C-alpha positions in Angstrom: 28.0 -25.3 -70.6 24.9 -23.9 -72.3 24.9 -20.3 -73.7 23.6 -17.7 -71.3 20.7 -16.8 -73.6 19.3 -20.4 -73.7 17.3 -21.9 -70.9 16.6 -25.6 -70.6 13.5 -27.3 -69.5 15.1 -28.1 -66.1 15.8 -24.3 -65.7 12.1 -23.6 -66.3 11.1 -26.2 -63.8 13.5 -24.8 -61.2 12.2 -21.3 -61.7 8.6 -22.6 -61.3 9.5 -24.4 -58.1 11.3 -21.3 -56.8 8.2 -19.1 -57.3 6.0 -21.7 -55.7 8.2 -22.2 -52.6 8.2 -18.6 -51.5 11.9 -18.1 -51.6 12.7 -14.7 -50.2 13.5 -12.3 -53.0 17.2 -11.7 -53.6 18.1 -9.3 -56.4 21.6 -8.4 -57.2 22.8 -5.8 -59.8 21.3 -7.2 -63.0 23.3 -4.7 -65.1 26.5 -6.0 -63.6 25.4 -9.5 -64.1 24.6 -9.0 -67.8 27.7 -6.8 -68.5 30.3 -8.0 -66.0 33.3 -5.6 -65.3 36.9 -6.3 -66.0 37.7 -9.9 -65.0 40.8 -9.5 -62.9 41.0 -13.2 -62.5 41.4 -13.6 -66.3 44.2 -11.0 -66.3 46.0 -12.7 -63.5 45.7 -16.0 -65.3 47.0 -14.5 -68.5 50.0 -13.1 -66.8 50.6 -16.3 -64.7 50.4 -14.4 -61.4 47.3 -16.0 -59.8 49.3 -16.5 -56.5 49.7 -12.7 -56.2 46.0 -12.2 -55.4 46.4 -12.3 -51.6 49.3 -9.9 -51.8 47.4 -7.4 -54.0 44.4 -7.6 -51.7 46.6 -6.9 -48.6 48.1 -3.9 -50.3 44.8 -2.4 -51.4 42.9 -2.8 -48.2 43.3 -1.0 -44.8 45.6 -0.3 -43.1 48.3 -0.2 -45.8 46.8 2.6 -48.0 46.1 4.7 -44.9 49.6 4.2 -43.5 51.0 5.2 -46.8 48.8 8.3 -46.8 50.1 9.3 -43.4 53.7 8.9 -44.5 53.0 11.0 -47.5 51.5 13.7 -45.3 54.6 13.6 -43.1 56.7 14.2 -46.1 54.6 17.1 -47.3 55.0 18.8 -43.9 58.4 20.1 -44.9 57.5 22.0 -48.2 53.8 22.5 -47.4 53.1 22.4 -43.7 49.4 23.0 -43.8 48.7 20.4 -46.5 51.0 17.9 -44.9 49.3 18.1 -41.5 45.9 17.9 -43.2 46.9 14.7 -45.0 48.3 13.2 -41.7 45.2 14.0 -39.7 42.9 12.7 -42.5 44.9 9.5 -42.6 44.7 9.1 -38.8 41.0 9.7 -38.8 40.3 7.2 -41.6 42.6 4.7 -39.9 40.5 5.1 -36.7 37.2 4.7 -38.6 38.4 1.7 -40.5 38.6 -0.2 -37.2 35.1 0.5 -35.9 31.9 -1.6 -36.2 29.9 1.6 -36.9 31.9 2.2 -40.1 31.6 -1.5 -41.1 27.8 -1.4 -40.7 27.4 1.7 -42.8 29.7 0.4 -45.5 27.9 -2.9 -45.6 24.5 -1.3 -46.2 25.9 1.1 -48.8 28.1 -1.3 -50.7 26.9 -4.9 -50.2 23.2 -4.8 -49.1 23.3 -8.4 -48.0 20.1 -10.5 -48.0 18.5 -11.6 -44.8 19.1 -14.9 -43.1 16.7 -17.8 -43.7 13.7 -17.7 -41.6 12.4 -20.7 -39.6 9.4 -20.8 -41.9 11.7 -21.0 -45.0 13.8 -23.8 -43.3 10.5 -25.7 -42.8 9.6 -25.2 -46.4 13.0 -26.6 -47.5 12.5 -29.6 -45.3 9.1 -30.2 -46.9 10.6 -29.9 -50.4 13.3 -32.4 -49.5 10.7 -34.8 -48.2 8.9 -34.4 -51.5 12.1 -35.6 -53.2 13.0 -32.3 -54.8 16.7 -32.2 -55.8 18.0 -29.7 -53.2 21.5 -29.5 -51.8 23.2 -27.3 -49.2 26.6 -26.0 -50.2 29.0 -24.5 -47.7 31.8 -22.3 -49.0 35.2 -22.6 -47.3 36.5 -19.6 -45.4 40.2 -20.6 -44.9 42.3 -23.2 -43.1 45.4 -23.6 -41.0 47.9 -26.0 -42.6 48.9 -27.2 -39.1 47.1 -26.6 -35.8 49.7 -27.5 -33.2 47.1 -28.2 -30.5 45.6 -30.9 -32.7 48.7 -31.9 -34.6 46.8 -31.8 -38.0 45.3 -29.2 -40.3 42.3 -27.2 -39.0 39.7 -24.8 -40.3 39.8 -21.1 -39.4 37.0 -19.7 -37.2 35.3 -18.3 -40.3 35.2 -21.7 -42.0 34.1 -23.5 -38.9 31.2 -21.1 -38.5 30.1 -21.8 -42.1 30.4 -25.5 -41.6 28.5 -25.5 -38.4 25.6 -23.6 -39.9 25.6 -25.9 -42.9 25.5 -29.0 -40.7 22.6 -27.4 -38.7 20.7 -26.8 -41.9 21.5 -30.4 -43.0 20.0 -31.7 -39.7 17.0 -29.4 -39.8 16.0 -30.1 -43.5 17.7 -33.4 -44.3 19.0 -31.9 -47.5 22.4 -33.4 -48.5 25.5 -31.3 -47.8 28.5 -30.3 -49.9 31.6 -28.4 -48.9 33.7 -26.4 -51.4 37.3 -25.4 -50.8 40.7 -26.5 -52.0 44.2 -25.1 -51.3 43.8 -21.3 -51.5 46.2 -18.9 -53.1 47.6 -17.9 -49.7 48.4 -21.5 -48.6 51.4 -23.5 -49.5 51.2 -25.9 -52.5 50.8 -29.5 -51.7 48.8 -28.9 -48.4 45.6 -30.8 -47.5 42.6 -29.2 -49.3 40.2 -27.3 -47.0 37.2 -29.5 -48.0 39.0 -32.6 -46.8 39.7 -31.0 -43.5 36.0 -30.0 -43.3 34.9 -33.6 -44.1 37.1 -34.9 -41.3 35.7 -32.4 -38.8 32.1 -33.0 -39.9 32.3 -36.7 -39.5 34.5 -37.0 -36.4 33.4 -34.1 -34.4 29.7 -33.5 -35.5 28.9 -37.1 -36.6 27.4 -35.9 -39.9 29.4 -36.9 -42.9 29.4 -34.7 -46.0 27.7 -36.0 -49.2 30.0 -34.1 -51.6 33.5 -32.8 -51.2 34.8 -30.3 -53.8 38.5 -29.9 -53.0 40.1 -28.4 -56.2 39.0 -24.7 -56.0 41.2 -21.8 -54.9 38.8 -18.9 -54.8 35.1 -18.1 -55.1 34.8 -18.3 -58.8 36.4 -21.7 -58.8 34.2 -22.7 -55.9 31.2 -22.0 -58.1 32.5 -23.5 -61.4 33.6 -26.8 -59.8 30.7 -27.2 -57.4 28.0 -26.5 -60.0 29.6 -29.1 -62.3 29.7 -31.6 -59.4 26.1 -31.1 -58.4 24.7 -30.8 -61.9 26.1 -34.3 -62.6 24.3 -35.5 -59.4 20.9 -34.1 -60.7 20.7 -31.2 -58.2 18.4 -28.4 -59.3 18.4 -26.1 -56.3 21.4 -25.0 -54.2 21.1 -23.4 -50.7 24.3 -21.5 -50.6 25.9 -21.0 -47.2 28.5 -18.4 -46.5 28.9 -15.2 -44.5 26.6 -12.2 -45.2 29.5 -10.0 -46.3 30.5 -12.7 -48.9 27.1 -14.0 -50.0 26.3 -11.5 -52.8 29.5 -12.1 -54.7 29.2 -15.8 -54.1 25.6 -16.0 -55.5 26.7 -14.0 -58.5 29.5 -16.5 -59.2 27.3 -19.5 -58.8 24.6 -18.0 -61.0 27.1 -17.3 -63.7 28.5 -20.9 -63.4 25.0 -22.5 -63.4 23.8 -20.5 -66.5 20.2 -20.8 -65.3 20.2 -24.6 -64.9 20.3 -24.6 -61.1 18.4 -22.2 -58.7 20.8 -20.5 -56.2 19.3 -19.5 -52.9 21.4 -17.5 -50.4 21.6 -18.8 -46.8 23.9 -16.3 -45.1 25.1 -16.3 -41.6 25.7 -12.9 -40.0 28.5 -10.8 -38.7 27.1 -7.5 -40.0 24.0 -7.4 -37.8 25.9 -6.0 -34.8 23.0 -4.5 -33.0 22.9 -1.1 -31.2 26.3 -0.7 -29.7 26.0 3.0 -29.0 29.3 4.9 -28.6 31.2 1.6 -28.6 30.4 1.2 -32.3 32.8 4.1 -33.0 35.7 2.9 -30.9 38.4 0.8 -32.6 38.1 -2.9 -32.0 39.3 -6.2 -33.5 35.8 -6.9 -34.6 35.4 -3.5 -36.3 38.7 -3.9 -38.2 37.6 -7.4 -39.4 34.2 -6.2 -40.5 35.4 -3.1 -42.4 38.1 -5.1 -44.1 35.8 -7.9 -45.1 33.2 -5.5 -46.5 35.9 -3.5 -48.5 37.4 -6.8 -49.8 34.0 -7.9 -51.2 33.2 -4.5 -52.6 36.6 -4.4 -54.3 36.1 -7.9 -55.7 32.7 -7.0 -57.1 34.0 -3.8 -58.6 36.9 -5.6 -60.4 34.9 -8.7 -61.3 37.0 -11.1 -59.2 
């Protein structure tokens, strides 16, 4: 891997192509990119507790901290009645807000600032670049899998992962750019299971009739997605990646891919959206399954970015 301060000729060509192809601007925090925060992944690897990551995430995200807050408030009611009830009511209010789409939308704009989806004009430009034989590939990041779906009798993708795969296949059909899927056996899945990318390859070929060009099936998280996929596509001569994942995940994913590429491959975000929820009025502030999922996803990504995961 080349040092971060050295840019190759291919890097300069990619940057020139990017400027000429009107890629929508996408700027993440340059200070954070140049001076990354504490790498929690490195600490977990050093201690040999990588498999603890899903557990730590579950304990730090709602509703666990808020439930603990309410229990603490209940305990404080005995010695300090006023403070105890204040903590209980505050915990209840935050628990309510953490399950609303209104809160999710506000947090996403404040903490993530996700880029916009690809426009039809940009999709047409990518198609023209592919026809001009520019080395472009679409990369879909896995979003989880079921080790066994009883209705099918085999492994299956989660709804999140199916959404990403479907959009990647649509881009593949619209632009003719070759398609890669990245996802192995995640930390939350049992060892020895079928990698997510292999499940995606089966679904893409059998159910959509569009086989994948590349399958990266050894990664367990976003940083490994980036490192392994960049190495795979760099060897294939790819100079431009159109990166497909959800809007709440795309900023951290782009950062990981840019760090892995070290300037040798241009990374263009192609997010699909769950954060653009429209004007729901009063319903946006009522608890819902959708609201809880959005808030939790946003906070998960913000926490990951803060800790350098």
